[in-house]
C-alpha positions as CSV (number, residue, x, y, z in Angstrom):
1,M,95.0,-45.7,-40.6
2,K,93.5,-49.1,-41.3
3,V,89.9,-49.6,-40.5
4,T,87.9,-52.9,-40.4
5,L,84.2,-53.2,-39.8
6,L,81.4,-55.8,-39.8
7,V,77.7,-55.4,-39.1
8,R,75.3,-58.3,-38.8
9,D,71.7,-59.0,-37.9
10,V,71.8,-60.9,-34.7
11,R,68.8,-63.1,-35.5
12,D,70.2,-64.8,-38.6
13,G,73.8,-63.6,-38.8
14,R,73.2,-61.9,-42.1
15,V,76.0,-59.4,-43.0
16,L,74.7,-55.9,-43.5
17,E,77.9,-53.9,-43.8
18,S,81.5,-55.1,-44.3
19,L,85.0,-53.6,-44.7
20,H,88.1,-55.8,-44.5
21,A,86.2,-58.0,-42.0
22,D,88.8,-60.8,-42.0
23,A,91.9,-58.6,-41.5
24,P,93.7,-59.4,-38.2
25,M,93.9,-56.3,-36.0
26,I,95.3,-55.3,-32.6
27,P,92.1,-55.2,-30.5
28,A,93.3,-53.5,-27.3
29,S,90.6,-54.0,-24.6
30,A,88.0,-55.3,-27.0
31,L,89.9,-58.6,-26.3
32,K,88.2,-58.6,-22.9
33,T,84.9,-59.6,-24.6
34,V,86.7,-62.8,-25.6
35,T,88.0,-63.4,-22.0
36,G,84.7,-62.7,-20.4
37,A,82.7,-64.9,-22.8
38,A,85.2,-67.8,-22.5
39,V,84.9,-67.8,-18.7
40,L,81.1,-67.7,-18.8
41,V,81.1,-70.7,-21.2
42,E,83.8,-72.6,-19.3
43,R,81.9,-72.1,-16.0
44,Q,78.7,-73.2,-17.8
45,G,76.8,-69.9,-17.5
46,A,75.7,-67.3,-15.0
47,Q,75.4,-69.7,-12.1
48,G,79.0,-70.9,-12.5
49,W,81.5,-70.6,-9.7
50,W,85.0,-71.5,-8.5
51,S,86.0,-73.5,-5.5
52,T,88.8,-73.7,-2.9
53,E,89.4,-76.6,-0.5
54,L,91.5,-78.0,2.3
55,T,92.6,-81.6,2.2
56,V,94.4,-84.1,4.5
57,P,96.4,-87.2,3.7
58,A,94.1,-90.2,3.1
59,A,95.7,-92.0,6.1
60,D,94.7,-89.1,8.4
61,S,91.1,-88.9,7.2
62,G,88.7,-88.7,10.1
63,R,91.5,-88.1,12.6
64,A,91.8,-85.1,15.0
65,K,95.6,-85.0,14.5
66,V,96.8,-84.7,10.9
67,K,100.2,-84.6,9.4
68,A,99.4,-81.8,7.0
69,L,96.6,-79.6,5.7
70,T,96.8,-78.6,2.1
71,L,95.2,-75.6,0.5
72,R,94.0,-76.2,-3.1
73,G,92.2,-73.9,-5.5
74,S,90.9,-73.2,-9.0
75,A,92.3,-69.6,-9.2
76,D,89.2,-68.1,-7.7
77,P,89.8,-64.3,-7.8
78,T,87.1,-63.6,-5.1
79,L,88.5,-65.7,-2.2
80,S,89.0,-63.5,0.9
81,I,90.8,-63.9,4.2
82,A,87.9,-63.4,6.5
83,T,84.9,-61.9,4.7
84,G,81.8,-64.1,4.1
85,R,81.5,-67.7,3.3
86,N,84.1,-67.7,0.5
87,S,87.1,-67.2,2.8
88,L,90.0,-68.8,4.6
89,R,88.1,-68.2,7.8
90,E,85.2,-70.4,6.6
91,L,87.7,-73.1,5.5
92,A,89.2,-73.1,9.0
93,R,85.7,-73.2,10.6
94,Q,84.8,-76.2,8.5
95,A,88.0,-78.0,9.2
96,F,87.4,-77.7,12.9
97,A,83.8,-78.8,12.4
98,A,85.1,-81.9,10.6
99,G,87.1,-82.8,13.7
100,V,90.5,-81.5,12.9
101,R,92.2,-80.3,16.1
102,E,96.0,-80.4,15.4
103,V,98.0,-79.9,12.1
104,G,101.6,-80.7,11.6
105,E,102.1,-78.2,8.8
106,V,100.2,-76.2,6.2
107,R,100.9,-76.8,2.6
108,F,99.9,-75.1,-0.7
109,D,99.2,-77.0,-3.9
110,Q,101.0,-75.0,-6.6
111,S,100.5,-77.7,-9.3
112,R,97.2,-76.4,-10.8
113,L,98.7,-73.2,-12.1
114,D,102.2,-72.2,-13.1
115,A,102.0,-68.8,-11.5
116,A,105.3,-67.5,-13.0
117,S,104.3,-68.3,-16.6
118,F,101.8,-65.4,-16.5
119,L,104.6,-62.9,-15.9
120,S,105.2,-63.0,-19.6
121,T,102.1,-61.0,-20.3
122,W,102.3,-57.2,-20.6
123,Y,100.6,-56.9,-17.2
124,E,103.5,-59.0,-15.7
125,A,101.5,-60.5,-12.8
126,A,101.9,-63.9,-11.3
127,M,98.8,-66.0,-11.2
128,P,98.8,-68.7,-8.5
129,A,96.0,-71.4,-8.1
130,V,94.9,-69.7,-4.9
131,R,94.9,-65.9,-4.6
132,L,93.2,-63.5,-2.2
133,S,90.9,-60.7,-3.1
134,E,92.8,-58.4,-0.7
135,W,95.9,-58.6,-3.0
136,M,96.4,-56.0,-5.7
137,D,99.1,-58.2,-7.3
138,A,100.3,-61.7,-6.2
139,P,103.9,-62.2,-5.1
140,R,106.1,-63.5,-7.8
141,D,108.3,-66.1,-6.1
142,P,106.7,-69.5,-5.3
143,G,108.0,-69.3,-1.7
144,D,106.6,-65.8,-1.2
145,I,103.2,-67.0,-2.6
146,R,103.1,-69.9,-0.1
147,E,103.9,-67.4,2.7
148,A,101.3,-64.9,1.6
149,L,98.7,-67.6,1.6
150,G,99.8,-69.8,4.5
151,R,100.3,-67.1,7.1
152,P,96.7,-65.8,7.1
153,L,95.4,-69.4,6.8
154,I,97.4,-70.4,9.9
155,V,96.0,-67.4,11.8
156,E,92.5,-68.5,10.9
157,L,93.1,-72.1,11.8
158,R,94.3,-71.1,15.2
159,R,91.4,-68.7,15.6
160,A,89.1,-71.6,14.9
161,G,90.7,-73.7,17.6
162,I,93.1,-75.8,15.6
163,K,96.7,-76.2,16.8
164,V,99.3,-75.7,14.0
165,R,102.7,-76.9,15.1
166,S,104.8,-75.4,12.3
167,D,104.8,-71.9,10.9
168,V,106.7,-73.0,7.8
169,I,104.4,-73.3,4.8
170,G,105.5,-76.1,2.5
171,P,104.7,-77.2,-1.1
172,A,102.2,-80.0,-1.5
173,P,103.8,-83.2,-3.0
174,V,102.8,-83.9,-6.6
175,Y,100.2,-86.6,-6.7
176,R,101.0,-89.5,-9.0
177,P,98.3,-92.1,-9.7
178,Y,99.1,-95.5,-8.2
179,Q,100.3,-98.1,-10.5
180,P,99.7,-101.6,-9.0
181,P,102.6,-104.0,-9.4
182,V,102.2,-106.8,-11.9
183,R,101.0,-110.0,-10.3
184,K,101.5,-113.5,-11.7
185,D,100.3,-117.0,-10.8
186,E,102.5,-120.0,-10.2
187,Q,102.6,-120.7,-13.9
188,G,103.7,-117.2,-14.7
189,H,100.4,-116.0,-16.1
190,V,99.6,-112.3,-15.5
191,L,96.8,-111.8,-13.0
192,P,94.4,-108.9,-12.8
193,P,95.8,-106.0,-10.8
194,D,95.0,-105.8,-7.1
195,P,92.1,-103.3,-6.8
196,V,93.1,-102.3,-3.3
197,I,95.2,-99.1,-3.3
198,P,97.6,-98.7,-0.3
199,L,96.4,-96.1,2.1
200,E,99.5,-94.0,1.7
201,R,99.1,-93.8,-2.1
202,R,95.5,-92.7,-2.1
203,P,94.5,-89.1,-3.1
204,E,94.1,-86.7,-0.2
205,Q,90.6,-86.3,1.3
206,G,88.7,-83.0,1.6
207,V,87.9,-81.6,5.0
208,A,86.7,-78.2,4.0
209,S,85.4,-76.5,0.8
210,V,84.1,-73.1,-0.1
211,R,83.0,-71.7,-3.4
212,S,82.5,-68.3,-4.9
213,G,79.3,-66.7,-5.8
214,S,78.2,-66.4,-9.5
215,V,81.1,-65.5,-11.9
216,V,78.8,-62.9,-13.4
217,P,79.7,-59.9,-11.1
218,L,83.4,-60.4,-11.8
219,V,82.9,-60.6,-15.5
220,W,80.9,-57.4,-15.3
221,A,83.6,-55.8,-13.1
222,V,86.1,-56.6,-15.9
223,L,84.3,-55.5,-19.0
224,R,82.4,-52.4,-17.9
225,P,85.4,-50.5,-16.4
226,S,87.9,-52.4,-18.6
227,D,89.9,-53.7,-15.6
228,N,93.2,-55.1,-16.8
229,R,94.3,-56.9,-13.6
230,R,90.9,-58.7,-13.2
231,A,90.9,-59.7,-16.9
232,E,94.2,-61.5,-16.5
233,E,92.8,-63.2,-13.3
234,L,89.9,-64.4,-15.3
235,L,92.2,-65.8,-18.0
236,A,94.2,-67.6,-15.3
237,T,91.0,-69.5,-14.2
238,L,90.9,-71.1,-17.7
239,G,94.3,-72.7,-17.1
240,A,93.7,-74.1,-13.6
241,G,93.4,-77.9,-13.7
242,H,93.3,-78.3,-17.4
243,A,95.7,-79.8,-19.9
244,G,98.6,-77.5,-20.5
245,G,100.3,-77.7,-17.1
246,G,98.5,-74.7,-15.7
247,T,100.6,-72.3,-17.8
248,L,99.6,-69.1,-19.7
249,K,100.0,-71.1,-22.9
250,G,97.6,-73.7,-21.6
251,A,95.1,-71.1,-20.5
252,L,95.2,-69.5,-23.9
253,A,94.8,-72.9,-25.6
254,R,91.8,-73.6,-23.4
255,E,90.3,-70.2,-24.4
256,R,90.8,-70.9,-28.1
257,A,89.3,-74.4,-27.8
258,L,86.2,-72.8,-26.1
259,L,85.9,-70.3,-29.0
260,E,86.2,-73.1,-31.5
261,G,83.5,-75.0,-29.7
262,L,81.2,-72.0,-30.1
263,G,81.8,-71.9,-33.8
264,V,83.8,-68.6,-33.9
265,N,85.8,-68.2,-37.0
266,L,89.4,-68.0,-35.7
267,S,91.2,-67.5,-39.0
268,G,93.9,-64.8,-38.3
269,V,93.1,-64.7,-34.5
270,V,96.0,-64.6,-32.1
271,L,95.4,-64.8,-28.3
272,A,98.3,-63.6,-26.2
273,D,96.8,-62.3,-22.9
274,G,93.4,-61.7,-21.2
275,S,93.2,-57.9,-21.1
276,G,94.4,-56.7,-24.5
277,L,97.0,-54.5,-22.7
278,G,99.7,-56.0,-24.9
279,R,100.0,-55.6,-28.7
280,E,100.6,-59.2,-29.6
281,S,96.9,-60.3,-29.8
282,R,94.9,-60.1,-33.0
283,L,91.2,-60.3,-33.6
284,T,89.1,-59.9,-36.7
285,A,85.7,-58.1,-37.0
286,R,84.3,-61.4,-38.2
287,A,85.5,-63.3,-35.1
288,L,84.1,-60.6,-32.8
289,T,80.7,-60.6,-34.4
290,D,80.6,-64.4,-34.5
291,L,81.2,-64.3,-30.7
292,L,78.6,-61.6,-30.1
293,K,75.9,-63.6,-32.0
294,V,76.6,-66.8,-30.1
295,M,76.6,-65.0,-26.7
296,Y,73.3,-63.4,-27.6
297,D,71.9,-66.9,-28.5
298,L,73.2,-68.7,-25.4
299,P,70.7,-68.9,-22.5
300,Y,73.0,-67.4,-19.9
301,A,70.3,-65.5,-18.0
302,T,70.9,-63.4,-14.9
303,G,67.4,-64.4,-13.7
304,R,64.9,-66.9,-15.1
305,P,65.7,-68.6,-18.4
306,D,63.9,-67.1,-21.4
307,L,64.2,-66.7,-25.2
308,P,67.3,-64.8,-26.4
309,E,65.4,-61.8,-27.7
310,R,63.4,-61.4,-24.5
311,L,66.4,-61.7,-22.3
312,Y,68.1,-59.0,-24.4
313,R,65.2,-56.6,-24.3
314,Q,64.8,-57.2,-20.5
315,R,68.5,-56.7,-19.9
316,Q,68.9,-60.1,-18.4
317,N,71.5,-61.7,-20.8
318,A,74.5,-62.2,-18.5
319,F,77.1,-61.5,-21.2
320,V,75.4,-58.6,-22.9
321,E,74.9,-56.8,-19.6
322,A,78.6,-57.1,-18.9
323,L,79.2,-54.7,-21.8
324,P,79.3,-50.9,-21.0
325,L,76.0,-49.1,-21.7
326,A,76.4,-46.0,-23.9
327,G,75.2,-42.6,-22.9
328,T,74.4,-43.0,-19.2
329,G,76.2,-39.8,-18.4
330,E,77.9,-41.2,-15.3
331,R,81.2,-39.6,-14.3
332,L,82.5,-42.0,-11.7
333,P,86.1,-42.8,-10.7
334,D,87.7,-45.7,-12.7
335,H,84.6,-45.9,-15.0
336,G,82.4,-47.3,-12.3
337,G,78.7,-47.7,-12.8
338,R,76.6,-49.3,-15.5
339,G,78.0,-47.1,-18.3
340,G,81.6,-48.0,-17.7
341,T,83.8,-46.8,-20.5
342,M,80.8,-45.9,-22.6
343,A,79.1,-43.6,-20.0
344,T,79.9,-40.4,-21.8
345,R,79.8,-41.6,-25.4
346,L,76.7,-41.3,-27.6
347,L,75.1,-38.9,-25.1
348,G,71.7,-37.8,-26.2
349,S,71.6,-40.2,-29.1
350,G,68.6,-42.1,-27.8
351,L,70.3,-45.3,-29.0
352,D,70.5,-48.6,-27.0
353,V,74.2,-49.5,-27.5
354,R,76.0,-52.0,-25.3
355,A,79.6,-52.2,-26.4
356,K,83.2,-52.8,-25.4
357,T,85.8,-50.2,-26.0
358,G,89.5,-50.7,-26.6
359,T,92.3,-48.1,-26.6
360,L,96.1,-48.3,-27.0
361,P,98.5,-45.8,-28.7
362,G,97.4,-45.9,-32.3
363,V,94.6,-48.4,-31.6
364,S,90.9,-47.8,-31.0
365,S,88.1,-50.4,-31.2
366,L,84.4,-50.7,-30.4
367,T,82.3,-53.8,-30.6
368,G,78.9,-54.8,-29.3
369,Y,75.2,-54.5,-30.0
370,V,73.0,-51.7,-31.2
371,T,69.2,-51.6,-31.7
372,A,68.6,-50.2,-35.1
373,R,65.8,-47.8,-36.2
374,S,63.8,-50.8,-37.5
375,G,63.9,-52.4,-34.0
376,R,66.3,-55.1,-35.1
377,V,69.3,-55.9,-32.9
378,L,72.6,-55.7,-34.7
379,T,76.1,-56.8,-33.8
380,F,79.0,-54.7,-34.9
381,A,82.8,-54.6,-34.7
382,I,84.9,-51.6,-35.6
383,L,88.7,-51.9,-35.3
384,M,91.2,-49.1,-36.1
385,N,95.0,-49.5,-36.2
386,G,97.4,-46.7,-37.1
387,P,100.5,-44.8,-35.9
388,D,101.0,-44.2,-32.2
389,T,100.3,-40.5,-32.9
390,A,96.8,-41.1,-34.2
391,P,94.3,-38.8,-32.5
392,L,92.3,-41.2,-30.3
393,L,89.5,-38.8,-29.5
394,T,88.9,-38.3,-33.2
395,L,88.8,-42.0,-33.8
396,R,86.2,-42.4,-31.0
397,D,84.1,-39.7,-32.5
398,Q,84.3,-41.5,-35.9
399,Q,83.2,-44.8,-34.3
400,D,80.3,-43.1,-32.7
401,Q,79.3,-41.5,-36.0
402,L,79.5,-45.0,-37.6
403,V,77.2,-46.5,-34.9
404,R,74.7,-43.7,-35.4
405,A,74.7,-44.3,-39.2
406,I,74.4,-48.1,-38.7
407,A,71.4,-47.7,-36.5
408,A,69.8,-45.1,-38.8
409,G,70.4,-47.2,-41.9
410,H,68.9,-50.4,-40.8
């Protein structure tokens, strides 16, 4: 059994305990801390959101009768069919309010995410640029995805009073920026390009737009119960609309760039999915504690902005509060509740531990924050890799003993 460990003071990053801290290890679900942090940073904090919109050809802007209505999104995992303001129903209502009365066909823009590329993760789920919260898993075939999105949208458009002539859902044409033809004067000298873009070559115009609530509840819903599907959905949002063609590879590259921007030491780090369900990813104890420190320092407050230490003590740091809270004693289905996967660990210890667990055959990890006997807040990462037959309950007990010793010793 290989064990790596790193303990640091969160105030100054000073190393207090270290064991093979730079060794790359399979993290299991501890990888979700990386996914959740990257999404918070990419969405610029606790007030970040995702959006979905309906557009029409520029030539039809302002008209009651339009050739096509295109559904476009940023991979928002919370969009619903008819519930609340972040829904297809609200999009249809807005389109009607904007004056749209008749639509030739409904289209879906698949260009922002290559849904099929995400099938290569261990979870094997397609990730389209628009998905519905009612889905457990998205359809895999592009045509099936269009149907699964287009049918309920057409129902909602008709419900809102908009006539839709075709029940066939088509793909949106790929937009290519207009390149004006070269102009020359009578002497053959090149003239400046004509600034007027032909109407048929202009980008489509929005007629309806909805957005999610704060990303924070979804990040919490991923990290506390360790939800694999939602973790992969979060990763997909990092790929939507960014360089990389909307692929899994592009999403992982975006995630890595965000971590680099935070100053996380990525030596030996391999990112292969969003959930840690696969065995290809590698994290180091150093990378994890780097990330924990910077997420402690960032002013991502669930309420009013404040100093990092005060936000931590008041339990208002959006990232920290996404981590399971040890010893709550909850015994809820699917690790629901504030304790999540730590609810029954460190029971009766009296310790304030907020930490993410990770478990695969032969793999056990624990990483997070603990308030030491001195009152200092410490970050820690414990990663254990061994044979598939390793006794996982014993490994968890050893991790809990280490956390108790760390808190008592500092």
